[in-house]
C-alpha atoms as an extended CHARMM CRD file, in Angstrom:
* protein
*
       279  EXT
         1         1  MET       CA            -14.5360000000       32.5550000000        0.5530000000  PROA      1               0.0000000000
         2         2  THR       CA            -13.7560000000       29.3880000000       -1.2140000000  PROA      2               0.0000000000
         3         3  THR       CA            -16.1230000000       26.6190000000       -2.2340000000  PROA      3               0.0000000000
         4         4  ARG       CA            -14.7180000000       24.5100000000        0.5580000000  PROA      4               0.0000000000
         5         5  GLN       CA            -15.7190000000       26.6970000000        2.9300000000  PROA      5               0.0000000000
         6         6  LEU       CA            -18.9190000000       27.2560000000        1.5050000000  PROA      6               0.0000000000
         7         7  ARG       CA            -19.8420000000       23.4610000000        1.8440000000  PROA      7               0.0000000000
         8         8  GLU       CA            -18.3100000000       23.4240000000        5.4040000000  PROA      8               0.0000000000
         9         9  ILE       CA            -21.2710000000       26.2080000000        6.4520000000  PROA      9               0.0000000000
        10        10  PRO       CA            -24.1360000000       23.6640000000        6.6200000000  PROA      10              0.0000000000
        11        11  THR       CA            -22.0860000000       21.1830000000        8.7730000000  PROA      11              0.0000000000
        12        12  THR       CA            -20.5690000000       23.8960000000       10.8870000000  PROA      12              0.0000000000
        13        13  PHE       CA            -24.2880000000       25.5490000000       11.5840000000  PROA      13              0.0000000000
        14        14  ALA       CA            -25.4010000000       21.9260000000       12.3850000000  PROA      14              0.0000000000
        15        15  LYS       CA            -23.0960000000       21.5890000000       14.5600000000  PROA      15              0.0000000000
        16        16  TYR       CA            -23.1250000000       24.4360000000       16.7680000000  PROA      16              0.0000000000
        17        17  PHE       CA            -26.9330000000       24.2090000000       16.5670000000  PROA      17              0.0000000000
        18        18  SER       CA            -27.1490000000       20.7650000000       18.1070000000  PROA      18              0.0000000000
        19        19  LEU       CA            -24.8530000000       21.9770000000       20.9150000000  PROA      19              0.0000000000
        20        20  LEU       CA            -27.3730000000       24.9870000000       21.4340000000  PROA      20              0.0000000000
        21        21  LEU       CA            -29.9230000000       22.8120000000       21.6630000000  PROA      21              0.0000000000
        22        22  GLY       CA            -28.5280000000       20.3640000000       24.0330000000  PROA      22              0.0000000000
        23        23  CYS       CA            -27.4070000000       23.2310000000       26.2830000000  PROA      23              0.0000000000
        24        24  PHE       CA            -31.2580000000       24.8120000000       26.0440000000  PROA      24              0.0000000000
        25        25  ILE       CA            -32.4810000000       21.0140000000       27.0080000000  PROA      25              0.0000000000
        26        26  ALA       CA            -30.1130000000       20.9240000000       29.8300000000  PROA      26              0.0000000000
        27        27  LEU       CA            -30.6250000000       24.2190000000       31.4550000000  PROA      27              0.0000000000
        28        28  VAL       CA            -34.6040000000       24.4110000000       31.1100000000  PROA      28              0.0000000000
        29        29  PRO       CA            -35.4130000000       22.4130000000       33.9790000000  PROA      29              0.0000000000
        30        30  LEU       CA            -32.7680000000       23.8270000000       36.2720000000  PROA      30              0.0000000000
        31        31  VAL       CA            -34.3400000000       27.0700000000       35.5020000000  PROA      31              0.0000000000
        32        32  VAL       CA            -37.9280000000       25.7280000000       36.2170000000  PROA      32              0.0000000000
        33        33  VAL       CA            -36.8020000000       24.6950000000       39.4660000000  PROA      33              0.0000000000
        34        34  PHE       CA            -34.5020000000       27.6740000000       40.5810000000  PROA      34              0.0000000000
        35        35  LEU       CA            -37.7230000000       29.6920000000       40.0750000000  PROA      35              0.0000000000
        36        36  ALA       CA            -40.1800000000       27.7400000000       41.6680000000  PROA      36              0.0000000000
        37        37  SER       CA            -37.6910000000       27.4020000000       44.7650000000  PROA      37              0.0000000000
        38        38  LEU       CA            -38.0240000000       31.1870000000       45.0890000000  PROA      38              0.0000000000
        39        39  LYS       CA            -41.7100000000       30.9870000000       44.7190000000  PROA      39              0.0000000000
        40        40  SER       CA            -44.5570000000       31.0200000000       48.0190000000  PROA      40              0.0000000000
        41        41  ALA       CA            -47.2020000000       28.2380000000       47.7690000000  PROA      41              0.0000000000
        42        42  ASP       CA            -49.8390000000       30.2100000000       46.0740000000  PROA      42              0.0000000000
        43        43  GLU       CA            -47.6620000000       31.8150000000       44.1630000000  PROA      43              0.0000000000
        44        44  TYR       CA            -46.5920000000       28.4470000000       42.7640000000  PROA      44              0.0000000000
        45        45  LYS       CA            -49.9080000000       27.6490000000       42.0700000000  PROA      45              0.0000000000
        46        46  THR       CA            -50.9880000000       30.5960000000       40.2740000000  PROA      46              0.0000000000
        47        47  THR       CA            -48.2490000000       31.9270000000       38.2580000000  PROA      47              0.0000000000
        48        48  ALA       CA            -46.8800000000       30.0350000000       34.7150000000  PROA      48              0.0000000000
        49        49  VAL       CA            -43.5560000000       27.5950000000       34.6570000000  PROA      49              0.0000000000
        50        50  PHE       CA            -41.4620000000       30.2730000000       33.6020000000  PROA      50              0.0000000000
        51        51  ALA       CA            -42.8430000000       33.2680000000       35.3320000000  PROA      51              0.0000000000
        52        52  PRO       CA            -40.5760000000       34.9460000000       37.7230000000  PROA      52              0.0000000000
        53        53  PRO       CA            -41.0100000000       35.2930000000       41.1660000000  PROA      53              0.0000000000
        54        54  ALA       CA            -42.4910000000       38.4180000000       43.3500000000  PROA      54              0.0000000000
        55        55  ASN       CA            -39.4180000000       38.2810000000       45.4840000000  PROA      55              0.0000000000
        56        56  TRP       CA            -36.1280000000       37.2330000000       44.2840000000  PROA      56              0.0000000000
        57        57  PHE       CA            -34.8620000000       37.2790000000       47.7320000000  PROA      57              0.0000000000
        58        58  ASN       CA            -37.5400000000       34.7440000000       48.9670000000  PROA      58              0.0000000000
        59        59  PHE       CA            -35.4900000000       31.7220000000       50.6800000000  PROA      59              0.0000000000
        60        60  ASP       CA            -38.2260000000       30.6190000000       53.0560000000  PROA      60              0.0000000000
        61        61  ASN       CA            -38.2850000000       27.5180000000       51.0810000000  PROA      61              0.0000000000
        62        62  TYR       CA            -34.8110000000       26.7860000000       51.3490000000  PROA      62              0.0000000000
        63        63  VAL       CA            -34.8950000000       27.2900000000       55.2800000000  PROA      63              0.0000000000
        64        64  THR       CA            -37.6460000000       24.6550000000       55.1580000000  PROA      64              0.0000000000
        65        65  ALA       CA            -36.0470000000       22.2990000000       52.8990000000  PROA      65              0.0000000000
        66        66  PHE       CA            -32.9490000000       22.2510000000       55.0820000000  PROA      66              0.0000000000
        67        67  THR       CA            -34.2120000000       22.0240000000       58.3040000000  PROA      67              0.0000000000
        68        68  ARG       CA            -37.6880000000       20.1190000000       58.3170000000  PROA      68              0.0000000000
        69        69  GLY       CA            -35.8400000000       17.8530000000       55.6660000000  PROA      69              0.0000000000
        70        70  ASN       CA            -32.9960000000       16.9850000000       57.7690000000  PROA      70              0.0000000000
        71        71  MET       CA            -30.4960000000       17.7320000000       54.8670000000  PROA      71              0.0000000000
        72        72  LEU       CA            -27.8560000000       18.4430000000       57.0630000000  PROA      72              0.0000000000
        73        73  GLN       CA            -28.3550000000       14.5950000000       58.6410000000  PROA      73              0.0000000000
        74        74  GLY       CA            -28.7920000000       13.4500000000       54.7660000000  PROA      74              0.0000000000
        75        75  PHE       CA            -25.6590000000       15.2030000000       53.8310000000  PROA      75              0.0000000000
        76        76  LEU       CA            -23.6810000000       13.4870000000       56.8140000000  PROA      76              0.0000000000
        77        77  ASN       CA            -24.9890000000       10.2670000000       56.1320000000  PROA      77              0.0000000000
        78        78  THR       CA            -24.5050000000       10.5060000000       52.0200000000  PROA      78              0.0000000000
        79        79  THR       CA            -20.6310000000       11.8080000000       52.7530000000  PROA      79              0.0000000000
        80        80  VAL       CA            -20.3160000000        8.2930000000       55.0760000000  PROA      80              0.0000000000
        81        81  ILE       CA            -21.7070000000        6.2140000000       52.6560000000  PROA      81              0.0000000000
        82        82  LEU       CA            -20.0800000000        7.8120000000       49.5220000000  PROA      82              0.0000000000
        83        83  VAL       CA            -16.7140000000        7.9400000000       51.2170000000  PROA      83              0.0000000000
        84        84  ILE       CA            -16.3970000000        4.1520000000       52.0490000000  PROA      84              0.0000000000
        85        85  SER       CA            -17.9820000000        3.1280000000       49.1220000000  PROA      85              0.0000000000
        86        86  VAL       CA            -15.8650000000        4.9260000000       46.8770000000  PROA      86              0.0000000000
        87        87  ALA       CA            -12.4310000000        3.7540000000       48.4290000000  PROA      87              0.0000000000
        88        88  ALA       CA            -13.7390000000        0.3490000000       48.7630000000  PROA      88              0.0000000000
        89        89  THR       CA            -14.7140000000        0.2610000000       45.0890000000  PROA      89              0.0000000000
        90        90  ILE       CA            -11.4740000000        1.9590000000       44.4250000000  PROA      90              0.0000000000
        91        91  ILE       CA             -9.5310000000       -0.7700000000       45.8860000000  PROA      91              0.0000000000
        92        92  ILE       CA            -11.4250000000       -4.0900000000       45.2060000000  PROA      92              0.0000000000
        93        93  GLY       CA            -11.7530000000       -2.5830000000       41.1710000000  PROA      93              0.0000000000
        94        94  SER       CA             -8.3120000000       -1.8230000000       41.2200000000  PROA      94              0.0000000000
        95        95  MET       CA             -7.1090000000       -5.2060000000       42.4990000000  PROA      95              0.0000000000
        96        96  ALA       CA             -9.5700000000       -7.4330000000       40.5560000000  PROA      96              0.0000000000
        97        97  ALA       CA             -8.2370000000       -5.3790000000       37.3780000000  PROA      97              0.0000000000
        98        98  TYR       CA             -4.9530000000       -5.9590000000       37.9640000000  PROA      98              0.0000000000
        99        99  VAL       CA             -5.3370000000      -10.3080000000       38.7160000000  PROA      99              0.0000000000
       100       100  LEU       CA             -7.3520000000      -10.0950000000       35.5290000000  PROA      100             0.0000000000
       101       101  ASP       CA             -5.2540000000       -8.0760000000       33.1880000000  PROA      101             0.0000000000
       102       102  ARG       CA             -1.3810000000       -9.4230000000       34.6400000000  PROA      102             0.0000000000
       103       103  PHE       CA             -2.2360000000      -13.3020000000       35.2320000000  PROA      103             0.0000000000
       104       104  ASP       CA             -3.4190000000      -15.9840000000       33.3080000000  PROA      104             0.0000000000
       105       105  PHE       CA             -5.3510000000      -18.6450000000       34.8070000000  PROA      105             0.0000000000
       106       106  GLY       CA             -8.0420000000      -21.4530000000       33.6210000000  PROA      106             0.0000000000
       107       107  MET       CA            -11.0000000000      -19.4790000000       34.6050000000  PROA      107             0.0000000000
       108       108  LYS       CA            -10.0140000000      -16.0180000000       33.6370000000  PROA      108             0.0000000000
       109       109  LYS       CA            -12.2000000000      -15.9690000000       30.4860000000  PROA      109             0.0000000000
       110       110  VAL       CA            -15.1480000000      -17.3380000000       32.3970000000  PROA      110             0.0000000000
       111       111  ILE       CA            -14.9350000000      -14.7360000000       35.0420000000  PROA      111             0.0000000000
       112       112  LEU       CA            -14.7030000000      -11.5990000000       32.3990000000  PROA      112             0.0000000000
       113       113  PHE       CA            -17.5380000000      -13.2630000000       30.8300000000  PROA      113             0.0000000000
       114       114  LEU       CA            -19.5890000000      -13.3230000000       34.0210000000  PROA      114             0.0000000000
       115       115  PHE       CA            -18.7330000000       -9.8840000000       34.9700000000  PROA      115             0.0000000000
       116       116  LEU       CA            -20.4760000000       -8.8870000000       31.1860000000  PROA      116             0.0000000000
       117       117  LEU       CA            -23.1040000000      -11.0440000000       32.2110000000  PROA      117             0.0000000000
       118       118  ALA       CA            -23.6320000000       -9.4550000000       35.3840000000  PROA      118             0.0000000000
       119       119  THR       CA            -23.8750000000       -5.7970000000       33.6260000000  PROA      119             0.0000000000
       120       120  LEU       CA            -26.6890000000       -7.2270000000       31.7000000000  PROA      120             0.0000000000
       121       121  VAL       CA            -28.8550000000       -8.3670000000       34.4100000000  PROA      121             0.0000000000
       122       122  PRO       CA            -31.6370000000       -5.4750000000       35.4130000000  PROA      122             0.0000000000
       123       123  GLY       CA            -30.9460000000       -5.0000000000       39.0740000000  PROA      123             0.0000000000
       124       124  VAL       CA            -34.2450000000       -4.9600000000       40.0020000000  PROA      124             0.0000000000
       125       125  THR       CA            -34.9210000000       -8.4830000000       38.9200000000  PROA      125             0.0000000000
       126       126  THR       CA            -32.6660000000       -9.1820000000       41.7590000000  PROA      126             0.0000000000
       127       127  GLN       CA            -33.9740000000       -7.5060000000       44.5060000000  PROA      127             0.0000000000
       128       128  VAL       CA            -36.2550000000      -10.0380000000       46.5200000000  PROA      128             0.0000000000
       129       129  ALA       CA            -33.0770000000      -11.8360000000       47.0050000000  PROA      129             0.0000000000
       130       130  THR       CA            -30.7050000000       -9.2520000000       47.9060000000  PROA      130             0.0000000000
       131       131  PHE       CA            -33.0860000000       -7.9960000000       50.5110000000  PROA      131             0.0000000000
       132       132  GLN       CA            -33.2130000000      -11.3530000000       51.9630000000  PROA      132             0.0000000000
       133       133  VAL       CA            -29.6020000000      -11.7600000000       52.1840000000  PROA      133             0.0000000000
       134       134  VAL       CA            -29.1830000000       -8.1110000000       53.9330000000  PROA      134             0.0000000000
       135       135  ASN       CA            -31.8920000000       -8.7410000000       55.9440000000  PROA      135             0.0000000000
       136       136  PHE       CA            -30.2430000000      -11.9570000000       57.1290000000  PROA      136             0.0000000000
       137       137  PHE       CA            -27.1370000000      -10.6480000000       58.1080000000  PROA      137             0.0000000000
       138       138  GLY       CA            -28.8800000000       -8.1980000000       60.2950000000  PROA      138             0.0000000000
       139       139  LEU       CA            -27.6770000000       -4.9830000000       57.8520000000  PROA      139             0.0000000000
       140       140  PHE       CA            -31.2210000000       -3.6420000000       57.5350000000  PROA      140             0.0000000000
       141       141  ASN       CA            -31.9640000000        0.1880000000       58.5500000000  PROA      141             0.0000000000
       142       142  THR       CA            -28.0140000000        0.3450000000       58.8350000000  PROA      142             0.0000000000
       143       143  ARG       CA            -25.3470000000        2.3400000000       56.8640000000  PROA      143             0.0000000000
       144       144  TRP       CA            -23.9410000000       -0.9170000000       55.9550000000  PROA      144             0.0000000000
       145       145  ALA       CA            -26.5280000000       -2.1200000000       53.8680000000  PROA      145             0.0000000000
       146       146  ALA       CA            -26.6280000000        0.6600000000       51.3200000000  PROA      146             0.0000000000
       147       147  ILE       CA            -22.4090000000        0.4780000000       51.7230000000  PROA      147             0.0000000000
       148       148  LEU       CA            -22.0460000000       -3.1550000000       50.9290000000  PROA      148             0.0000000000
       149       149  LEU       CA            -24.6510000000       -2.9310000000       48.1990000000  PROA      149             0.0000000000
       150       150  PHE       CA            -22.4840000000        0.0010000000       46.7430000000  PROA      150             0.0000000000
       151       151  MET       CA            -19.6350000000       -1.8050000000       46.4960000000  PROA      151             0.0000000000
       152       152  GLY       CA            -20.5380000000       -4.6760000000       45.3100000000  PROA      152             0.0000000000
       153       153  THR       CA            -22.2000000000       -3.6890000000       42.3480000000  PROA      153             0.0000000000
       154       154  ASP       CA            -19.8220000000       -1.5360000000       40.2750000000  PROA      154             0.0000000000
       155       155  ILE       CA            -18.2170000000       -4.1450000000       37.4610000000  PROA      155             0.0000000000
       156       156  ILE       CA            -17.9720000000       -0.9780000000       35.0570000000  PROA      156             0.0000000000
       157       157  SER       CA            -15.1240000000        0.2790000000       37.3770000000  PROA      157             0.0000000000
       158       158  ILE       CA            -13.2450000000       -3.1020000000       36.7730000000  PROA      158             0.0000000000
       159       159  TYR       CA            -13.5570000000       -2.3560000000       33.2900000000  PROA      159             0.0000000000
       160       160  ILE       CA            -12.4100000000        0.9860000000       33.5710000000  PROA      160             0.0000000000
       161       161  PHE       CA             -9.4210000000       -0.0640000000       35.3770000000  PROA      161             0.0000000000
       162       162  ILE       CA             -8.8420000000       -2.7600000000       32.8850000000  PROA      162             0.0000000000
       163       163  GLN       CA             -8.6090000000       -0.2640000000       30.1880000000  PROA      163             0.0000000000
       164       164  PHE       CA             -6.0470000000        1.5440000000       31.4890000000  PROA      164             0.0000000000
       165       165  LEU       CA             -3.8530000000       -1.3520000000       32.8490000000  PROA      165             0.0000000000
       166       166  LYS       CA             -3.6460000000       -2.2290000000       29.1500000000  PROA      166             0.0000000000
       167       167  GLY       CA             -1.6490000000        0.5120000000       28.4740000000  PROA      167             0.0000000000
       168       168  ILE       CA              0.7320000000       -0.0310000000       31.3890000000  PROA      168             0.0000000000
       169       169  PRO       CA              3.5830000000       -1.9320000000       30.0970000000  PROA      169             0.0000000000
       170       170  LYS       CA              4.4780000000       -5.2050000000       31.6930000000  PROA      170             0.0000000000
       171       171  GLU       CA              7.9010000000       -4.8950000000       31.6480000000  PROA      171             0.0000000000
       172       172  LEU       CA              7.5950000000       -2.6250000000       34.5840000000  PROA      172             0.0000000000
       173       173  ASP       CA              6.0410000000       -5.4700000000       36.7120000000  PROA      173             0.0000000000
       174       174  GLU       CA              8.9870000000       -7.7570000000       35.3580000000  PROA      174             0.0000000000
       175       175  ALA       CA             11.3840000000       -5.3950000000       36.3650000000  PROA      175             0.0000000000
       176       176  ALA       CA             10.3840000000       -4.9980000000       39.6760000000  PROA      176             0.0000000000
       177       177  LEU       CA              9.9560000000       -8.8080000000       40.1250000000  PROA      177             0.0000000000
       178       178  MET       CA             13.5750000000       -9.0000000000       39.4240000000  PROA      178             0.0000000000
       179       179  ASP       CA             14.6340000000       -6.5500000000       41.7370000000  PROA      179             0.0000000000
       180       180  GLY       CA             12.5440000000       -8.8290000000       44.5220000000  PROA      180             0.0000000000
       181       181  ALA       CA              9.1960000000       -6.9540000000       44.7660000000  PROA      181             0.0000000000
       182       182  SER       CA              6.5830000000       -8.8850000000       45.5730000000  PROA      182             0.0000000000
       183       183  TYR       CA              2.9640000000       -8.6590000000       43.6740000000  PROA      183             0.0000000000
       184       184  PHE       CA              1.8650000000       -6.6030000000       46.4080000000  PROA      184             0.0000000000
       185       185  THR       CA              4.5820000000       -4.3770000000       46.5350000000  PROA      185             0.0000000000
       186       186  ILE       CA              3.9720000000       -3.9550000000       42.6530000000  PROA      186             0.0000000000
       187       187  TYR       CA              0.5800000000       -3.1740000000       42.8690000000  PROA      187             0.0000000000
       188       188  THR       CA              0.8480000000       -0.5120000000       45.5540000000  PROA      188             0.0000000000
       189       189  ARG       CA              4.2060000000        0.9090000000       44.6240000000  PROA      189             0.0000000000
       190       190  ILE       CA              3.8290000000        1.2170000000       40.4870000000  PROA      190             0.0000000000
       191       191  ILE       CA              0.5780000000       -0.0110000000       39.4780000000  PROA      191             0.0000000000
       192       192  LEU       CA             -1.9700000000        2.1340000000       41.7460000000  PROA      192             0.0000000000
       193       193  PRO       CA              0.0130000000        5.4770000000       41.0680000000  PROA      193             0.0000000000
       194       194  LEU       CA             -0.1670000000        4.9840000000       37.6550000000  PROA      194             0.0000000000
       195       195  LEU       CA             -4.0030000000        4.5220000000       37.6990000000  PROA      195             0.0000000000
       196       196  LYS       CA             -4.5940000000        8.1490000000       38.9200000000  PROA      196             0.0000000000
       197       197  PRO       CA             -6.4240000000        9.1180000000       36.0390000000  PROA      197             0.0000000000
       198       198  ALA       CA             -8.7190000000        5.9070000000       36.0280000000  PROA      198             0.0000000000
       199       199  ILE       CA             -9.3040000000        6.6010000000       39.9970000000  PROA      199             0.0000000000
       200       200  ALA       CA            -10.2300000000       10.1150000000       39.0370000000  PROA      200             0.0000000000
       201       201  THR       CA            -12.7090000000        9.0060000000       36.6610000000  PROA      201             0.0000000000
       202       202  VAL       CA            -14.0780000000        6.0990000000       38.8700000000  PROA      202             0.0000000000
       203       203  VAL       CA            -14.3970000000        8.6140000000       41.8750000000  PROA      203             0.0000000000
       204       204  ILE       CA            -16.2660000000       11.1240000000       39.7520000000  PROA      204             0.0000000000
       205       205  ILE       CA            -18.8470000000        8.3070000000       38.1200000000  PROA      205             0.0000000000
       206       206  LYS       CA            -19.2890000000        6.5380000000       41.4780000000  PROA      206             0.0000000000
       207       207  GLY       CA            -19.2420000000        9.3980000000       43.5150000000  PROA      207             0.0000000000
       208       208  VAL       CA            -22.2150000000       11.0670000000       41.0650000000  PROA      208             0.0000000000
       209       209  ALA       CA            -24.5480000000        7.9860000000       41.2260000000  PROA      209             0.0000000000
       210       210  ILE       CA            -24.1330000000        7.3230000000       45.1070000000  PROA      210             0.0000000000
       211       211  TYR       CA            -25.0670000000       10.5990000000       45.4370000000  PROA      211             0.0000000000
       212       212  ASN       CA            -28.1090000000       10.1840000000       42.9820000000  PROA      212             0.0000000000
       213       213  GLU       CA            -29.0250000000        7.1210000000       43.9060000000  PROA      213             0.0000000000
       214       214  PHE       CA            -32.9170000000        7.1610000000       45.5690000000  PROA      214             0.0000000000
       215       215  TYR       CA            -33.8890000000        3.5880000000       45.3420000000  PROA      215             0.0000000000
       216       216  ILE       CA            -31.2910000000        1.4370000000       47.4340000000  PROA      216             0.0000000000
       217       217  PRO       CA            -31.5070000000        4.1350000000       50.7570000000  PROA      217             0.0000000000
       218       218  PHE       CA            -35.2150000000        4.2110000000       50.6770000000  PROA      218             0.0000000000
       219       219  LEU       CA            -35.7750000000        0.5650000000       50.2800000000  PROA      219             0.0000000000
       220       220  TYR       CA            -32.9700000000       -0.6670000000       52.9070000000  PROA      220             0.0000000000
       221       221  MET       CA            -32.3460000000        2.6240000000       55.0750000000  PROA      221             0.0000000000
       222       222  PRO       CA            -35.8600000000        3.6920000000       55.7790000000  PROA      222             0.0000000000
       223       223  LYS       CA            -35.1700000000        4.8140000000       59.6590000000  PROA      223             0.0000000000
       224       224  LYS       CA            -35.5450000000        8.6010000000       59.5230000000  PROA      224             0.0000000000
       225       225  ALA       CA            -32.4190000000        9.4900000000       61.1980000000  PROA      225             0.0000000000
       226       226  LEU       CA            -30.8950000000        7.3960000000       58.1170000000  PROA      226             0.0000000000
       227       227  GLY       CA            -32.1870000000        9.6500000000       55.5470000000  PROA      227             0.0000000000
       228       228  VAL       CA            -29.6990000000       10.8120000000       52.8260000000  PROA      228             0.0000000000
       229       229  VAL       CA            -29.6350000000       13.7870000000       50.3380000000  PROA      229             0.0000000000
       230       230  SER       CA            -31.9920000000       12.0150000000       47.6230000000  PROA      230             0.0000000000
       231       231  THR       CA            -34.4440000000       10.8950000000       50.2600000000  PROA      231             0.0000000000
       232       232  ALA       CA            -34.6510000000       13.4750000000       52.4350000000  PROA      232             0.0000000000
       233       233  LEU       CA            -37.0510000000       15.7630000000       50.6360000000  PROA      233             0.0000000000
       234       234  PHE       CA            -39.2240000000       12.8010000000       50.1730000000  PROA      234             0.0000000000
       235       235  LYS       CA            -41.5160000000       13.6550000000       53.3060000000  PROA      235             0.0000000000
       236       236  PHE       CA            -42.7820000000       16.8540000000       51.2320000000  PROA      236             0.0000000000
       237       237  LYS       CA            -44.7380000000       14.4850000000       48.9070000000  PROA      237             0.0000000000
       238       238  GLY       CA            -47.9720000000       13.0420000000       50.0860000000  PROA      238             0.0000000000
       239       239  PRO       CA            -51.4690000000       11.5700000000       49.4110000000  PROA      239             0.0000000000
       240       240  TYR       CA            -53.1160000000       15.2310000000       50.2050000000  PROA      240             0.0000000000
       241       241  GLY       CA            -50.7140000000       17.1410000000       48.3230000000  PROA      241             0.0000000000
       242       242  THR       CA            -47.0080000000       17.8240000000       47.1240000000  PROA      242             0.0000000000
       243       243  GLN       CA            -45.0380000000       20.7650000000       48.1540000000  PROA      243             0.0000000000
       244       244  TRP       CA            -43.0400000000       21.5610000000       45.1290000000  PROA      244             0.0000000000
       245       245  GLU       CA            -41.8500000000       24.8290000000       45.8380000000  PROA      245             0.0000000000
       246       246  ILE       CA            -40.0530000000       23.2380000000       48.6020000000  PROA      246             0.0000000000
       247       247  ILE       CA            -38.8710000000       20.3750000000       47.0420000000  PROA      247             0.0000000000
       248       248  SER       CA            -37.7380000000       22.5710000000       44.2860000000  PROA      248             0.0000000000
       249       249  ALA       CA            -35.2760000000       24.3600000000       46.7900000000  PROA      249             0.0000000000
       250       250  GLY       CA            -34.2310000000       21.2210000000       48.2560000000  PROA      250             0.0000000000
       251       251  ILE       CA            -32.8960000000       20.1980000000       44.5460000000  PROA      251             0.0000000000
       252       252  VAL       CA            -31.2690000000       23.3540000000       44.4920000000  PROA      252             0.0000000000
       253       253  ILE       CA            -29.1830000000       22.8280000000       47.5590000000  PROA      253             0.0000000000
       254       254  ALA       CA            -28.6850000000       19.1140000000       46.8110000000  PROA      254             0.0000000000
       255       255  ILE       CA            -27.3550000000       20.0810000000       43.2200000000  PROA      255             0.0000000000
       256       256  ILE       CA            -24.8980000000       22.9650000000       44.2950000000  PROA      256             0.0000000000
       257       257  PRO       CA            -22.1080000000       20.2620000000       45.8710000000  PROA      257             0.0000000000
       258       258  THR       CA            -22.1360000000       18.1270000000       42.4260000000  PROA      258             0.0000000000
       259       259  LEU       CA            -21.8760000000       21.3600000000       40.3070000000  PROA      259             0.0000000000
       260       260  ILE       CA            -18.9240000000       22.7930000000       42.3660000000  PROA      260             0.0000000000
       261       261  ILE       CA            -17.0750000000       19.2440000000       42.3220000000  PROA      261             0.0000000000
       262       262  PHE       CA            -18.0770000000       18.5060000000       38.6010000000  PROA      262             0.0000000000
       263       263  LEU       CA            -17.0010000000       22.1670000000       37.4980000000  PROA      263             0.0000000000
       264       264  SER       CA            -13.6350000000       21.5930000000       39.4250000000  PROA      264             0.0000000000
       265       265  LEU       CA            -12.7390000000       18.2330000000       38.4250000000  PROA      265             0.0000000000
       266       266  GLN       CA            -14.6320000000       18.1780000000       34.5420000000  PROA      266             0.0000000000
       267       267  LYS       CA            -11.1300000000       17.8400000000       32.8210000000  PROA      267             0.0000000000
       268       268  TYR       CA            -10.3930000000       14.5900000000       34.6470000000  PROA      268             0.0000000000
       269       269  ILE       CA            -13.9270000000       13.0630000000       33.5540000000  PROA      269             0.0000000000
       270       270  TYR       CA            -12.9750000000       14.1190000000       29.9370000000  PROA      270             0.0000000000
       271       271  ASN       CA             -9.3640000000       13.0800000000       30.3450000000  PROA      271             0.0000000000
       272       272  GLY       CA            -10.4630000000        9.6750000000       32.0930000000  PROA      272             0.0000000000
       273       273  PHE       CA            -12.9690000000        8.5590000000       29.4430000000  PROA      273             0.0000000000
       274       274  THR       CA            -10.6370000000        9.8020000000       26.2460000000  PROA      274             0.0000000000
       275       275  SER       CA             -7.5650000000        7.7740000000       27.7280000000  PROA      275             0.0000000000
       276       276  GLY       CA             -9.4600000000        4.7770000000       28.8870000000  PROA      276             0.0000000000
       277       277  ALA       CA            -10.9660000000        4.6280000000       25.3280000000  PROA      277             0.0000000000
       278       278  THR       CA             -7.9760000000        4.9900000000       23.5050000000  PROA      278             0.0000000000
       279       279  LYS       CA             -5.3440000000        2.6110000000       25.4380000000  PROA      279             0.0000000000
């Protein structure tokens, strides 16, 4: 073994140790939740956190969480809100990025500054005014309240699209204009197809954010029939006790779709971030 290889041993050890530590920290909460979901109420109260359940096939908590928690309705409402919000975010975000990157106009720098400023303002500080606007338009206790809020609060997606657009040569636009194409045709036929990696990145990031969002559905859609996945299990928590074993089962049910999607599309997440960072 050479001197250089000996010097690299501490660095290699530290690298793999940090990776293993990160995996351990990420997996511990999932293991605790999974074990709790298979325990009865008495067993959960009397056993240790990492103690295995007495019956590994005890799925009563899952049945209770799915039925009493109205998780089927929650998945339906979440899907409707997620699909419409993500589709609108892609259209609005890519159009805004196309205009900001390809056209020069007087207020361009001001608009970019305002977009940056909007990302720095905590959303909770504007909730009173936002709630009044939503209520004024009669959208309170409707799916459109969450949909419009998710559509209009995603400046990050615009910046992702802008970064990708910087890597698309403007000569393509000029060649299309010389062939008689309109700006809308250039956007739909040239720009949008070339933004597929960015679109995949935005779909994953925005989709996970909407799926996990609790505050907006809880505040703007309190009606029972409008419950989403993130609020479906809130009914199992009350002033006289919390049924953590049932909540844990519901958490496992809610994790499964995102886990499958993430494992299926993880290469698009990594490629999207790296491509957007280098272009």
